[in-house]
C-alpha positions as CSV (number, residue, x, y, z in Angstrom):
1,X,70.1,2.2,45.4
2,X,71.0,5.8,46.2
3,X,74.0,6.9,48.2
4,X,72.1,7.3,51.5
5,X,70.5,3.8,51.3
6,X,73.9,2.3,50.5
7,X,75.6,4.1,53.3
8,X,72.9,3.1,55.9
9,X,73.0,-0.5,54.7
10,X,76.8,-0.6,54.9
11,X,76.6,0.9,58.4
12,X,74.1,-1.7,59.6
13,X,76.0,-4.6,58.1
14,X,79.3,-3.4,59.4
15,X,78.2,-2.8,62.9
16,X,76.2,-6.1,62.9
17,X,79.2,-8.0,61.7
18,X,81.4,-6.4,64.4
19,X,78.9,-7.2,67.2
20,X,78.5,-10.8,65.9
21,X,82.3,-11.3,65.8
22,X,82.7,-9.9,69.3
23,X,79.9,-12.2,70.6
24,X,81.5,-15.2,68.9
25,X,84.9,-14.4,70.4
26,X,83.3,-14.0,73.8
27,X,81.6,-17.4,73.5
28,X,84.9,-19.0,72.5
29,X,86.6,-17.5,75.5
30,X,83.8,-18.8,77.9
31,X,84.1,-22.2,76.4
32,X,87.9,-22.2,76.7
33,X,87.6,-21.2,80.4
34,X,85.3,-24.2,81.0
35,X,87.6,-26.6,79.1
36,X,90.8,-25.2,80.8
37,X,89.9,-23.9,84.2
38,X,92.3,-21.5,85.9
39,X,94.4,-23.2,88.7
40,X,96.1,-20.9,91.2
41,X,99.7,-21.5,92.2
42,X,100.0,-24.4,94.6
43,X,102.4,-24.0,97.4
């Protein structure tokens, strides 16, 4: 594997991992909002 192929592979895997992690965290936040809905201050 030459330098360019390794760099491109690392770029794709790194960006893919970052996007997958962000998607997973977004899904966790949506699920937590459904489990614990926001309740405004009651007067």
